[in-house]
N, C-alpha and C positions, 0 to 999 in steps of 0.2 A: 560845798561846805568845807571850811578850813578846820584843821585840827590843831589843837594846842597840846603840847606835851607837858603833862603835869608831873608832880613829884613821883619818884620811883619809876619813871618811864611810862606811866599810864597816859593814855590819850584822853583828853577832855574835849567836848564839843565847844567851839568858840561861841562867842556871844551872837554871831551872825546866824546861828541855827535857831535862836529863840523865836523869830517871826514864823518859821515853819512849824514849830511846836505849837505856837499860839493858833495858827491857822488850822492845824490838825485838831486841836482841842475844840475850837469853834465849830468845825465840821461835825465832830462827834456829838457835841451838844445839840446841834441842829437836827441830827438824826435820832436823838433820844426819844422825842415824842412819837416818832414813827415806830420805833421799836416797841415802845410801851403799847401803842395802839394795836399793833400786830400781835403782841403777846397776850393781850386781853380779849381776843376775839371770842365770841360765845361758842360753846360746844354744840355741835350738831346732834340733835336727838333723833333716834330712829323711830319710825312709826310703830305704835303698839299693835296695829293691825296687819303688820307686814307678814306675808307668808313666805315660807321657805319651801321651794319646790325642787324635787330631784327626780331624775329619769335615768334608768339603766335597764333597757329592755333585755340585753343579753343575760344579766344576772337575775332578773326578776321573772322572765318568761322562758328562756331557752336553757336554763340550767336546772339542776335537780331541786327537790324540795328543801334539802339542807342548805344549799347555796342561797335559795330564795329567802329562807328564814333568817339566815345570817346577814344577808344584805339588808333586809327590812329592819333588823335589830341595829345594825350600824347606822342606818339612816335615822332611826329614832334617837339614837344616842347623840347624833349630830344636831338634833333639833328640827328635823324635817317635818313640816306639817302637812304636806301634800306630795303624793307620789303620782307621777304621770307615766303611763305606759301606752305604747302603740300596739294594739291587739289586732292582729290580722285574722279575719274570719277563716281563711284557709288553714291557719295553724290550729285554731280552736275546734272547728267542726270539720274534721277530716271526712272526705268523701261526700260532702254536701255542696250544693250550688250556692253561689253568692245570693244573699237575700235580695 
């Protein structure tokens, strides 16, 4: 691209740069429908029957009652609908044989 020096020493693009500008403008106009299509994509909706499941055996089973209560309250405030625990028979029924 050649440069023409304008008044007060400012540089002005020459007339030979116009085809590049026109090409760039046409490329942008060609991409405009794609940008509009991508911008108007439908919003994904979550399932109304989706469950929120959380598991933390250490806090729910192997800590004290205060910790258990606090953990359950925290889970509730987060919107947890199901709590999963792995309950070992040997932990629950001390001194008994496995069923």
